[in-house]
Biopython code that builds the backbone (N, CA, C, O; Angstrom):
import numpy as np
from Bio.PDB.StructureBuilder import StructureBuilder

atoms = [
    (1, "ILE", "N", (45.172, 6.230, 2.132)),
    (1, "ILE", "CA", (45.065, 6.701, 0.761)),
    (1, "ILE", "C", (43.764, 6.178, 0.185)),
    (1, "ILE", "O", (43.448, 4.997, 0.330)),
    (2, "GLY", "N", (43.021, 7.036, -0.457)),
    (2, "GLY", "CA", (41.811, 6.669, -1.165)),
    (2, "GLY", "C", (41.895, 7.166, -2.593)),
    (2, "GLY", "O", (42.816, 7.897, -2.958)),
    (3, "VAL", "N", (40.940, 6.771, -3.385)),
    (3, "VAL", "CA", (40.946, 7.120, -4.812)),
    (3, "VAL", "C", (39.570, 7.640, -5.196)),
    (3, "VAL", "O", (38.547, 7.106, -4.766)),
    (4, "TYR", "N", (39.560, 8.682, -6.007)),
    (4, "TYR", "CA", (38.328, 9.323, -6.461)),
    (4, "TYR", "C", (38.373, 9.352, -7.983)),
    (4, "TYR", "O", (39.325, 9.867, -8.569)),
    (5, "PHE", "N", (37.336, 8.796, -8.629)),
    (5, "PHE", "CA", (37.289, 8.792, -10.085)),
    (5, "PHE", "C", (36.015, 9.489, -10.556)),
    (5, "PHE", "O", (34.910, 9.095, -10.185)),
    (6, "PHE", "N", (36.178, 10.520, -11.369)),
    (6, "PHE", "CA", (35.048, 11.254, -11.946)),
    (6, "PHE", "C", (34.694, 10.609, -13.273)),
    (6, "PHE", "O", (35.462, 10.690, -14.232)),
    (7, "SER", "N", (33.543, 9.974, -13.331)),
    (7, "SER", "CA", (33.149, 9.211, -14.513)),
    (7, "SER", "C", (32.500, 10.089, -15.582)),
    (7, "SER", "O", (31.806, 11.063, -15.293)),
    (8, "THR", "N", (32.759, 9.698, -16.821)),
    (8, "THR", "CA", (32.038, 10.272, -17.968)),
    (8, "THR", "C", (31.459, 9.150, -18.834)),
    (8, "THR", "O", (31.111, 9.364, -19.995)),
    (9, "ALA", "N", (31.362, 7.953, -18.250)),
    (9, "ALA", "CA", (30.893, 6.786, -19.000)),
    (9, "ALA", "C", (29.444, 6.948, -19.447)),
    (9, "ALA", "O", (28.602, 7.453, -18.704)),
    (10, "ILE", "N", (29.170, 6.511, -20.672)),
    (10, "ILE", "CA", (27.796, 6.566, -21.186)),
    (10, "ILE", "C", (27.199, 5.172, -21.366)),
    (10, "ILE", "O", (26.081, 5.031, -21.861)),
    (11, "ASN", "N", (27.948, 4.144, -20.964)),
    (11, "ASN", "CA", (27.401, 2.788, -20.971)),
    (11, "ASN", "C", (28.213, 1.939, -19.997)),
    (11, "ASN", "O", (29.259, 2.361, -19.503)),
    (12, "GLU", "N", (27.709, 0.736, -19.730)),
    (12, "GLU", "CA", (28.366, -0.134, -18.757)),
    (12, "GLU", "C", (29.779, -0.533, -19.194)),
    (12, "GLU", "O", (30.679, -0.638, -18.361)),
    (13, "ALA", "N", (29.972, -0.753, -20.479)),
    (13, "ALA", "CA", (31.299, -1.130, -20.973)),
    (13, "ALA", "C", (32.315, -0.028, -20.674)),
    (13, "ALA", "O", (33.435, -0.316, -20.252)),
    (14, "GLU", "N", (31.934, 1.219, -20.889)),
    (14, "GLU", "CA", (32.839, 2.331, -20.589)),
    (14, "GLU", "C", (33.091, 2.433, -19.086)),
    (14, "GLU", "O", (34.216, 2.713, -18.669)),
    (15, "ALA", "N", (32.070, 2.213, -18.272)),
    (15, "ALA", "CA", (32.228, 2.277, -16.820)),
    (15, "ALA", "C", (33.202, 1.206, -16.346)),
    (15, "ALA", "O", (34.036, 1.459, -15.476)),
    (16, "LYS", "N", (33.097, 0.013, -16.915)),
    (16, "LYS", "CA", (34.022, -1.059, -16.552)),
    (16, "LYS", "C", (35.436, -0.705, -17.027)),
    (16, "LYS", "O", (36.412, -0.961, -16.321)),
    (17, "GLU", "N", (35.544, -0.123, -18.208)),
    (17, "GLU", "CA", (36.853, 0.307, -18.718)),
    (17, "GLU", "C", (37.475, 1.349, -17.786)),
    (17, "GLU", "O", (38.679, 1.316, -17.528)),
    (18, "GLU", "N", (36.654, 2.271, -17.284)),
    (18, "GLU", "CA", (37.149, 3.263, -16.332)),
    (18, "GLU", "C", (37.652, 2.578, -15.055)),
    (18, "GLU", "O", (38.685, 2.960, -14.505)),
    (19, "ALA", "N", (36.921, 1.576, -14.595)),
    (19, "ALA", "CA", (37.331, 0.850, -13.392)),
    (19, "ALA", "C", (38.650, 0.121, -13.624)),
    (19, "ALA", "O", (39.533, 0.142, -12.766)),
    (20, "LEU", "N", (38.784, -0.519, -14.771)),
    (20, "LEU", "CA", (40.028, -1.229, -15.075)),
    (20, "LEU", "C", (41.206, -0.271, -15.178)),
    (20, "LEU", "O", (42.307, -0.588, -14.729)),
    (21, "TRP", "N", (40.979, 0.899, -15.770)),
    (21, "TRP", "CA", (42.014, 1.928, -15.845)),
    (21, "TRP", "C", (42.419, 2.366, -14.440)),
    (21, "TRP", "O", (43.605, 2.509, -14.144)),
    (22, "THR", "N", (41.423, 2.579, -13.577)),
    (22, "THR", "CA", (41.679, 2.985, -12.199)),
    (22, "THR", "C", (42.494, 1.926, -11.472)),
    (22, "THR", "O", (43.456, 2.248, -10.775)),
    (23, "LEU", "N", (42.111, 0.662, -11.634)),
    (23, "LEU", "CA", (42.838, -0.430, -10.984)),
    (23, "LEU", "C", (44.294, -0.479, -11.435)),
    (23, "LEU", "O", (45.195, -0.721, -10.633)),
    (24, "LYS", "N", (44.508, -0.250, -12.704)),
    (24, "LYS", "CA", (45.886, -0.238, -13.224)),
    (24, "LYS", "C", (46.679, 0.929, -12.616)),
    (24, "LYS", "O", (47.852, 0.783, -12.274)),
    (25, "ALA", "N", (46.024, 2.073, -12.491)),
    (25, "ALA", "CA", (46.692, 3.271, -11.965)),
    (25, "ALA", "C", (47.039, 3.144, -10.482)),
    (25, "ALA", "O", (48.028, 3.725, -10.037)),
    (26, "ILE", "N", (46.257, 2.405, -9.718)),
    (26, "ILE", "CA", (46.496, 2.319, -8.272)),
    (26, "ILE", "C", (47.305, 1.087, -7.866)),
    (26, "ILE", "O", (47.634, 0.914, -6.692)),
    (27, "LYS", "N", (47.618, 0.246, -8.825)),
    (27, "LYS", "CA", (48.384, -0.968, -8.519)),
    (27, "LYS", "C", (49.704, -0.591, -7.831)),
    (27, "LYS", "O", (50.439, 0.283, -8.291)),
    (28, "GLY", "N", (49.976, -1.270, -6.728)),
    (28, "GLY", "CA", (51.212, -1.031, -6.004)),
    (28, "GLY", "C", (51.104, 0.007, -4.894)),
    (28, "GLY", "O", (52.036, 0.166, -4.105)),
    (29, "TYR", "N", (49.984, 0.711, -4.825)),
    (29, "TYR", "CA", (49.782, 1.688, -3.757)),
    (29, "TYR", "C", (49.008, 1.033, -2.611)),
    (29, "TYR", "O", (48.182, 0.148, -2.837)),
    (30, "GLY", "N", (49.277, 1.469, -1.398)),
    (30, "GLY", "CA", (48.560, 0.955, -0.227)),
    (30, "GLY", "C", (47.239, 1.677, -0.047)),
    (30, "GLY", "O", (47.129, 2.594, 0.767)),
    (31, "ILE", "N", (46.251, 1.270, -0.796)),
    (31, "ILE", "CA", (44.939, 1.910, -0.739)),
    (31, "ILE", "C", (44.198, 1.387, 0.484)),
    (31, "ILE", "O", (43.897, 0.196, 0.568)),
    (32, "SER", "N", (43.906, 2.270, 1.427)),
    (32, "SER", "CA", (43.215, 1.848, 2.644)),
    (32, "SER", "C", (41.802, 2.425, 2.743)),
    (32, "SER", "O", (40.985, 1.932, 3.520)),
    (33, "TYR", "N", (41.517, 3.451, 1.973)),
    (33, "TYR", "CA", (40.172, 4.013, 1.904)),
    (33, "TYR", "C", (39.519, 3.565, 0.608)),
    (33, "TYR", "O", (40.184, 2.980, -0.247)),
    (34, "PRO", "N", (38.228, 3.829, 0.447)),
    (34, "PRO", "CA", (37.527, 3.336, -0.751)),
    (34, "PRO", "C", (38.033, 3.926, -2.069)),
    (34, "PRO", "O", (38.661, 4.983, -2.117)),
    (35, "VAL", "N", (37.727, 3.192, -3.118)),
    (35, "VAL", "CA", (37.869, 3.672, -4.490)),
    (35, "VAL", "C", (36.487, 4.219, -4.836)),
    (35, "VAL", "O", (35.508, 3.474, -4.886)),
    (36, "VAL", "N", (36.417, 5.516, -5.073)),
    (36, "VAL", "CA", (35.136, 6.216, -5.178)),
    (36, "VAL", "C", (34.768, 6.492, -6.631)),
    (36, "VAL", "O", (35.588, 6.963, -7.419)),
    (37, "TYR", "N", (33.527, 6.191, -6.964)),
    (37, "TYR", "CA", (32.951, 6.474, -8.276)),
    (37, "TYR", "C", (32.095, 7.722, -8.147)),
    (37, "TYR", "O", (31.133, 7.741, -7.379)),
    (38, "ASP", "N", (32.433, 8.748, -8.882)),
    (38, "ASP", "CA", (31.696, 10.013, -8.842)),
    (38, "ASP", "C", (30.883, 10.169, -10.115)),
    (38, "ASP", "O", (31.426, 10.178, -11.220)),
    (39, "CYS", "N", (29.596, 10.290, -9.947)),
    (39, "CYS", "CA", (28.689, 10.507, -11.076)),
    (39, "CYS", "C", (27.880, 11.759, -10.779)),
    (39, "CYS", "O", (26.950, 11.730, -9.973)),
    (40, "GLU", "N", (28.230, 12.839, -11.420)),
    (40, "GLU", "CA", (27.494, 14.088, -11.246)),
    (40, "GLU", "C", (27.745, 14.992, -12.445)),
    (40, "GLU", "O", (28.581, 14.697, -13.299)),
    (41, "GLY", "N", (27.019, 16.081, -12.494)),
    (41, "GLY", "CA", (27.182, 17.019, -13.591)),
    (41, "GLY", "C", (26.381, 16.675, -14.830)),
    (41, "GLY", "O", (26.450, 17.383, -15.834)),
    (42, "TYR", "N", (25.627, 15.598, -14.765)),
    (42, "TYR", "CA", (24.898, 15.118, -15.941)),
    (42, "TYR", "C", (23.675, 15.962, -16.295)),
    (42, "TYR", "O", (23.046, 15.718, -17.325)),
    (43, "LYS", "N", (23.331, 16.927, -15.487)),
    (43, "LYS", "CA", (22.210, 17.822, -15.818)),
    (43, "LYS", "C", (22.626, 18.919, -16.793)),
    (43, "LYS", "O", (21.787, 19.647, -17.323)),
    (44, "SER", "N", (23.919, 19.025, -17.017)),
    (44, "SER", "CA", (24.444, 20.035, -17.926)),
    (44, "SER", "C", (24.449, 19.504, -19.358)),
    (44, "SER", "O", (24.886, 18.376, -19.587)),
    (45, "PRO", "N", (23.976, 20.286, -20.323)),
    (45, "PRO", "CA", (23.995, 19.842, -21.723)),
    (45, "PRO", "C", (25.404, 19.541, -22.245)),
    (45, "PRO", "O", (25.551, 18.839, -23.246)),
    (46, "GLU", "N", (26.427, 20.056, -21.587)),
    (46, "GLU", "CA", (27.799, 19.787, -22.006)),
    (46, "GLU", "C", (28.286, 18.400, -21.561)),
    (46, "GLU", "O", (29.307, 17.915, -22.049)),
    (47, "SER", "N", (27.569, 17.776, -20.653)),
    (47, "SER", "CA", (27.972, 16.470, -20.132)),
    (47, "SER", "C", (27.688, 15.363, -21.144)),
    (47, "SER", "O", (26.651, 15.374, -21.807)),
    (48, "ARG", "N", (28.598, 14.419, -21.260)),
    (48, "ARG", "CA", (28.363, 13.239, -22.108)),
    (48, "ARG", "C", (27.156, 12.459, -21.602)),
    (48, "ARG", "O", (26.498, 11.770, -22.381)),
    (49, "MET", "N", (26.857, 12.555, -20.317)),
    (49, "MET", "CA", (25.779, 11.773, -19.711)),
    (49, "MET", "C", (24.436, 12.512, -19.716)),
    (49, "MET", "O", (23.475, 12.045, -19.106)),
    (50, "TYR", "N", (24.364, 13.641, -20.388)),
    (50, "TYR", "CA", (23.199, 14.524, -20.316)),
    (50, "TYR", "C", (21.865, 13.835, -20.612)),
    (50, "TYR", "O", (20.894, 14.078, -19.895)),
    (51, "LEU", "N", (21.783, 13.014, -21.606)),
    (51, "LEU", "CA", (20.501, 12.401, -21.989)),
    (51, "LEU", "C", (20.294, 11.003, -21.399)),
    (51, "LEU", "O", (19.336, 10.316, -21.755)),
    (52, "MET", "N", (21.173, 10.588, -20.514)),
    (52, "MET", "CA", (21.047, 9.260, -19.921)),
    (52, "MET", "C", (19.963, 9.240, -18.842)),
    (52, "MET", "O", (19.727, 10.236, -18.159)),
    (53, "SER", "N", (19.313, 8.090, -18.705)),
    (53, "SER", "CA", (18.310, 7.936, -17.658)),
    (53, "SER", "C", (18.984, 7.611, -16.328)),
    (53, "SER", "O", (20.159, 7.246, -16.286)),
    (54, "ALA", "N", (18.231, 7.749, -15.257)),
    (54, "ALA", "CA", (18.740, 7.379, -13.936)),
    (54, "ALA", "C", (19.106, 5.906, -13.906)),
    (54, "ALA", "O", (20.103, 5.534, -13.287)),
    (55, "ASN", "N", (18.332, 5.069, -14.553)),
    (55, "ASN", "CA", (18.625, 3.630, -14.585)),
    (55, "ASN", "C", (19.936, 3.350, -15.316)),
    (55, "ASN", "O", (20.712, 2.498, -14.882)),
    (56, "GLU", "N", (20.188, 4.037, -16.392)),
    (56, "GLU", "CA", (21.448, 3.851, -17.126)),
    (56, "GLU", "C", (22.642, 4.281, -16.280)),
    (56, "GLU", "O", (23.659, 3.590, -16.233)),
    (57, "ARG", "N", (22.514, 5.420, -15.615)),
    (57, "ARG", "CA", (23.602, 5.890, -14.751)),
    (57, "ARG", "C", (23.824, 4.924, -13.590)),
    (57, "ARG", "O", (24.961, 4.674, -13.191)),
    (58, "CYS", "N", (22.739, 4.389, -13.055)),
    (58, "CYS", "CA", (22.845, 3.409, -11.968)),
    (58, "CYS", "C", (23.576, 2.150, -12.444)),
    (58, "CYS", "O", (24.451, 1.635, -11.748)),
    (59, "ASP", "N", (23.216, 1.663, -13.624)),
    (59, "ASP", "CA", (23.883, 0.485, -14.183)),
    (59, "ASP", "C", (25.378, 0.735, -14.376)),
    (59, "ASP", "O", (26.197, -0.149, -14.124)),
    (60, "ASN", "N", (25.727, 1.931, -14.819)),
    (60, "ASN", "CA", (27.145, 2.280, -14.987)),
    (60, "ASN", "C", (27.862, 2.256, -13.641)),
    (60, "ASN", "O", (28.951, 1.696, -13.517)),
    (61, "ALA", "N", (27.246, 2.864, -12.645)),
    (61, "ALA", "CA", (27.855, 2.890, -11.316)),
    (61, "ALA", "C", (28.056, 1.476, -10.792)),
    (61, "ALA", "O", (29.115, 1.153, -10.254)),
    (62, "LEU", "N", (27.047, 0.638, -10.947)),
    (62, "LEU", "CA", (27.161, -0.745, -10.468)),
    (62, "LEU", "C", (28.265, -1.504, -11.194)),
    (62, "LEU", "O", (28.978, -2.296, -10.578)),
    (63, "ALA", "N", (28.412, -1.274, -12.489)),
    (63, "ALA", "CA", (29.469, -1.948, -13.260)),
    (63, "ALA", "C", (30.848, -1.523, -12.753)),
    (63, "ALA", "O", (31.731, -2.361, -12.568)),
    (64, "PHE", "N", (31.026, -0.224, -12.531)),
    (64, "PHE", "CA", (32.305, 0.276, -12.013)),
    (64, "PHE", "C", (32.574, -0.296, -10.631)),
    (64, "PHE", "O", (33.641, -0.857, -10.383)),
    (65, "LEU", "N", (31.600, -0.156, -9.724)),
    (65, "LEU", "CA", (31.786, -0.567, -8.339)),
    (65, "LEU", "C", (32.030, -2.068, -8.214)),
    (65, "LEU", "O", (32.857, -2.494, -7.407)),
    (66, "LYS", "N", (31.327, -2.867, -8.996)),
    (66, "LYS", "CA", (31.519, -4.320, -8.960)),
    (66, "LYS", "C", (32.925, -4.690, -9.424)),
    (66, "LYS", "O", (33.573, -5.549, -8.825)),
    (67, "THR", "N", (33.390, -4.055, -10.470)),
    (67, "THR", "CA", (34.732, -4.327, -10.983)),
    (67, "THR", "C", (35.784, -4.003, -9.919)),
    (67, "THR", "O", (36.739, -4.756, -9.733)),
    (68, "ILE", "N", (35.604, -2.891, -9.234)),
    (68, "ILE", "CA", (36.534, -2.490, -8.175)),
    (68, "ILE", "C", (36.486, -3.496, -7.026)),
    (68, "ILE", "O", (37.526, -3.961, -6.559)),
    (69, "GLU", "N", (35.281, -3.828, -6.576)),
    (69, "GLU", "CA", (35.138, -4.759, -5.448)),
    (69, "GLU", "C", (35.641, -6.155, -5.798)),
    (69, "GLU", "O", (36.231, -6.831, -4.955)),
    (70, "ASP", "N", (35.414, -6.588, -7.031)),
    (70, "ASP", "CA", (35.901, -7.904, -7.456)),
    (70, "ASP", "C", (37.427, -7.982, -7.430)),
    (70, "ASP", "O", (37.998, -9.072, -7.430)),
    (71, "SER", "N", (38.081, -6.821, -7.408)),
    (71, "SER", "CA", (39.545, -6.778, -7.347)),
    (71, "SER", "C", (40.063, -6.617, -5.922)),
    (71, "SER", "O", (41.263, -6.453, -5.702)),
    (72, "GLY", "N", (39.143, -6.667, -4.954)),
    (72, "GLY", "CA", (39.543, -6.655, -3.551)),
    (72, "GLY", "C", (39.561, -5.307, -2.861)),
    (72, "GLY", "O", (39.990, -5.208, -1.711)),
    (73, "TYR", "N", (39.107, -4.277, -3.537)),
    (73, "TYR", "CA", (39.058, -2.947, -2.938)),
    (73, "TYR", "C", (37.651, -2.643, -2.452)),
    (73, "TYR", "O", (36.672, -3.202, -2.946)),
    (74, "GLU", "N", (37.566, -1.754, -1.482)),
    (74, "GLU", "CA", (36.263, -1.245, -1.063)),
    (74, "GLU", "C", (35.852, -0.166, -2.067)),
    (74, "GLU", "O", (36.652, 0.705, -2.410)),
    (75, "ALA", "N", (34.622, -0.225, -2.529)),
    (75, "ALA", "CA", (34.129, 0.747, -3.508)),
    (75, "ALA", "C", (33.044, 1.609, -2.868)),
    (75, "ALA", "O", (32.353, 1.180, -1.944)),
    (76, "MET", "N", (32.911, 2.825, -3.375)),
    (76, "MET", "CA", (31.940, 3.754, -2.827)),
    (76, "MET", "C", (31.417, 4.665, -3.932)),
    (76, "MET", "O", (32.147, 5.005, -4.863)),
    (77, "LEU", "N", (30.162, 5.054, -3.824)),
    (77, "LEU", "CA", (29.537, 5.992, -4.760)),
    (77, "LEU", "C", (29.555, 7.384, -4.153)),
    (77, "LEU", "O", (29.275, 7.559, -2.967)),
    (78, "TYR", "N", (29.885, 8.373, -4.974)),
    (78, "TYR", "CA", (29.824, 9.769, -4.560)),
    (78, "TYR", "C", (28.989, 10.525, -5.586)),
    (78, "TYR", "O", (29.062, 10.246, -6.783)),
    (79, "GLY", "N", (28.206, 11.469, -5.119)),
    (79, "GLY", "CA", (27.454, 12.342, -6.010)),
    (79, "GLY", "C", (26.857, 13.483, -5.209)),
    (79, "GLY", "O", (26.759, 13.412, -3.984)),
    (80, "ALA", "N", (26.468, 14.513, -5.894)),
    (80, "ALA", "CA", (25.809, 15.628, -5.234)),
    (80, "ALA", "C", (24.452, 15.167, -4.709)),
    (80, "ALA", "O", (23.692, 14.513, -5.422)),
    (81, "LYS", "N", (24.159, 15.511, -3.470)),
    (81, "LYS", "CA", (22.910, 15.088, -2.843)),
    (81, "LYS", "C", (21.701, 15.470, -3.700)),
    (81, "LYS", "O", (20.782, 14.669, -3.870)),
    (82, "SER", "N", (21.703, 16.674, -4.231)),
    (82, "SER", "CA", (20.565, 17.139, -5.028)),
    (82, "SER", "C", (20.363, 16.286, -6.284)),
    (82, "SER", "O", (19.230, 16.045, -6.699)),
    (83, "GLU", "N", (21.464, 15.831, -6.884)),
    (83, "GLU", "CA", (21.355, 14.997, -8.074)),
    (83, "GLU", "C", (20.950, 13.577, -7.719)),
    (83, "GLU", "O", (20.164, 12.961, -8.439)),
    (84, "LEU", "N", (21.472, 13.052, -6.626)),
    (84, "LEU", "CA", (21.133, 11.678, -6.246)),
    (84, "LEU", "C", (19.671, 11.554, -5.824)),
    (84, "LEU", "O", (19.070, 10.494, -5.998)),
    (85, "GLU", "N", (19.106, 12.594, -5.286)),
    (85, "GLU", "CA", (17.701, 12.562, -4.834)),
    (85, "GLU", "C", (16.717, 12.929, -5.952)),
    (85, "GLU", "O", (15.520, 12.678, -5.815)),
    (86, "ASP", "N", (17.190, 13.506, -7.035)),
    (86, "ASP", "CA", (16.327, 13.939, -8.124)),
    (86, "ASP", "C", (15.801, 12.726, -8.886)),
    (86, "ASP", "O", (16.585, 11.959, -9.444)),
    (87, "LYS", "N", (14.495, 12.548, -8.915)),
    (87, "LYS", "CA", (13.883, 11.401, -9.585)),
    (87, "LYS", "C", (13.449, 11.736, -11.010)),
    (87, "LYS", "O", (12.884, 10.884, -11.695)),
    (88, "LEU", "N", (13.701, 12.954, -11.462)),
    (88, "LEU", "CA", (13.232, 13.354, -12.792)),
    (88, "LEU", "C", (14.037, 12.736, -13.905)),
    (88, "LEU", "O", (13.478, 12.428, -14.958)),
    (89, "ARG", "N", (15.329, 12.541, -13.719)),
    (89, "ARG", "CA", (16.190, 11.977, -14.760)),
    (89, "ARG", "C", (17.174, 11.114, -14.087)),
    (89, "ARG", "O", (18.023, 10.515, -14.747)),
]
sb = StructureBuilder()
sb.init_structure("model")
sb.init_model(0)
sb.init_chain("A")
sb.init_seg("    ")
for serial, (resi, resn, name, xyz) in enumerate(atoms, 1):
    if name == "N":
        sb.init_residue(resn, " ", resi, " ")
    sb.init_atom(name, np.array(xyz, "f"), 0.0, 1.0, " ", f" {name:<3s}", serial, name[0])
structure = sb.get_structure()
């Protein structure tokens, strides 16, 4: 069993809150695959993350992943290849 979380966090505090929510939701389950943080869709004006910089999104991902790993789970980042390689934003 693995876990996939689609983030809409716009700051590190929200990303950590998402991680804590995820940890609460998976408590008691035998998670053997990673807890995955998904950050994508931010190129769309409808996204909460639309005006965020790559550095801000990276900081959010690190906050989520660290919180998950500090709780003993394996954490992983997921995103569309085209978005992860795009250096413009």
